[in-house]
Structure formats: structure tokens, C-alpha cells
N, C-alpha and C positions, 0 to 999 in steps of 0.2 A: 464658485459661489461665495459671495461675500456676506458676512453677517453684519447687519446694520443695527446699531444700538443708538436709539434716540435718547438724549439726555439734556439736562439743563445745567450749563456751566456756572450760571450765576444764581442758582436756586438758594433761597434763604432758609430752606428746610434742611435741618441736619439729617433727618431720617432719609430724605431723598438722596442727599449726597452720599450717605453711607451705602445705600442700596446700589447706586451707580458705581461706586468704587468696588463693591463686592462683585458685581457682574463683570466689570472690565478686568479686575485682577484674576478672576477665575478663567476667563477666556485667554488671558495672556499665559497663565500657567499651563493651559491645555495646548498652547501654541496654535490657537484658532485665529485665522485672519478675520478681522472685523474692522468696521468703519464707524467711529463715533460721529454722530450727527447732532449738532447743538440746535435745540429749538428756541433757546433764549435769544440768540443773536441772529437767527435765520428764520424769517417768517414762512418761507417755503417749506422748510423742514417741519415746522410746527403744523402747518396745514396738511401736509402729506401724512404725517403721523396720525392726526385726528381723523382723517378721511379713511385711512386703511386699517385702523383698529376695528375689529368686528363689533357690532352693536352690543352683542351679549357680553363682551369683555369691557365695555365702557362703564364707568361709575354712574350713579344716578343723575349726576349733573351733566353727563355727556362729555366731559372733558377728561381724557385719559392722562395720567401723570407719568412722568419718566421714572425709571427707564422702561422703554418699550423695545422689544427685540424682534427683528425681521430677518428672514433669509431671502435676500433679494426682495421680491414683491410679496413673499408669503409670510403671513404673520405667525410668529412662534409663541409669544406670550409676554407677560409682564414679569415683574420681579418675583411675585409669589409663585407662579408656575415654574419659573427658572429655579427657584430655591427647592421646590418639591422635586424637580428633575435631578438636581444636584444630590439631594438626599437619597434618591433611588438609583444613583449611578446611571442615569439615563440622559445626561446632558446632550450627548451627540444626537440621540433620537429627538430630543426636544428642539435642537437646532436644525434637524433635517439633514444631518451629515452622517456619513458612514464612520463608525468607530475605527480607529487605527488598530492594526493587528497587535495583539499582546496587551492591549489596554484592558482595564478592569471591566469596562462596559462591553467590550467585544467578547470577553470570556462569559459574562453574564448572558449576553445574547446567544452565545453558542450553547450554553447550558439550557436556556429556555427552548431553543430549537430542538435540542436532543430530547428533552422531556416531551415535547409536543409531537415530534416526527420520528423519534428513534435515531440511533446512530447512523451516520451516513454510510459507513463501511458495510454494516450489516444490510442496510437497504440495497446497496450496490450488489452485494453477494447474492441476496435473495432474488433480485431482478435477473442476475446472470443465471442463477439456478433455474428460475422459471423459464427463461429463454431457451436454455439447453434442453430442459424437459420437453418444451414445445417442439424443438427441432427433432429430438429423438422420437417423439410420438408421431411427428409427421413422416419420418423415415419408416417407422413400423407400419403406418397406414399405407404408405406407398408399396411396401413389400407385400402386404395383405392383398392390395388391389392386383398386383402382378400375379400372385398365386391364384387368385380367383379367376383371372383372365386365362391363365394356363389350364386350369381345371375345365373351364368352359370349352376351350379349344379341344382338349382331349375328349370331352363328352361328345362334341360335334363329330370328331373323327370316328368315335365308336358308333355313333348313330349312322354315319355314312357307311361304315363297314357292314353293320347289321342290315342295312337296306340293300347293299350291293350283293351280299351272299344269296338272299332269295332270288334276286334278279338274275344272278349268274345261273342258279339252279333251274329257274324257269326257262332261261334261254337254252340251256343244255337239253332240257326235256323236249323243247320244241324242235331242236335239231334232230334228236333221236326219232321223234314222231315223223318228221319229214323224211328221214332216211327209210323208216319202215314203210311209209306210204310209197316211196319210190320203188322199193322192192316189189310191192304188190302190183304196182302199175306197169311193171316191165312186160313187154310182149312175149307171148308163149310161142316157142318154136314149133315147126311142123312135126318134128320127131316126137316132141312131148305130146302133141295132139293125137298122133297115130298110136302112141303107146297104149292108151286105153282100148282102142279098137282091136289091137293084136291080142290083148289079154282076153277080150270077149270071144274072139274066134277060137282061141285055144280052149276055152271052157266049153264051146259047142262041140269041138272035135272029140273031146273026152266023153 
């Protein structure tokens, strides 16, 4: 991304010349790549600058004065907004560029981020802690489910045994009844039938 600075090389205004030199000198000190575009000698530059400066940033007469600063096609601001950004150590943000590591603006941005969101390390640790707790809770829940299933199986087995015991007892009783009936139904032999008759004759003889 190239910073475009629209300026007037042949301006008769000392104030405008000073402002242009201030902007260019500060950009060079920051080692920011920029392209100076002269509106005094190039009508296309003049027209492009006037068309792309936002309406709310234009003066009452509608003609913006240099220097005007752009980041490619995006409008950054004029000298006044540039000066305010310089005073606030926010030139890179004003230009739409990431501040280099170790720069004052990068440190200020880091401090602002920490104040707003908290330290990054603590946030990472907290997230890891939450994740570990979630995993542990999930393991405990799984173990509880397994224990419940085991208890249910045991209860089912007990129910089956309790049902089987009466059934076995009933089956055994039925077998015994059948055996008893079998004994009653056995045919009586002739000797057993004659035995009562002999007893009756002996009683008559007496």
C-alpha cells in the first residue's frame, strides 16, 4: 500500500508549504513509503483529489487545499487530522497501516488492547482451564452413565432370578403331584383284592 500525498509545488502560501513539508518530513522519518502528487502541474491529480475528498471534509467553498493524504483510494485526512494523529501517537492508524513492532504506537495499541480485553496469556490459560474442566466433567458423566447401566443390568438379573425361583418351585410341586397321582392310579393286584376277603372269613370262623 502506497500513501499518496497531494501537494502544490508552486503554492504562493507559506502556510501551505510549511504544512506540506511537515507531512513529508514526518513520513520520511517514519520510513513510510509515499508518493507526492503535484496538483499545480497536473490537472488530473487536481481533479482526482477534489473528487475523492469526502464532502464533509471539504471547506465551504468546496475546494480542498493541500496537503491531502490518501492510502491508495482510501481517504486518510488533511493536515489538521494528520497533526492530531501525530500528537496522539496514532499516525499509523491514521494512515491505515499496521505499526511496526517495538514502535511507540505499537506499544500504545498493545496497552489499549490489554486494558480492553485483558492480558493475552491469562486469557489463553483461562480458556485452557475451561476446556480441561469440560473434558473432566465429560469423563465423569461418562463414568456415571456406565455405573447406571451396570446397576440396571444387575437389577434386571435380580428380577429374573426372583421370577425364576417361584417358577422352579411351582414346576417341582407339579412334578410331585403327578408322581402322587401316578401311585394312586396304579392297578391293584389280585392278592391285594383277596386279602380283605380272607380277613372277613377269619372273623366269621372266630
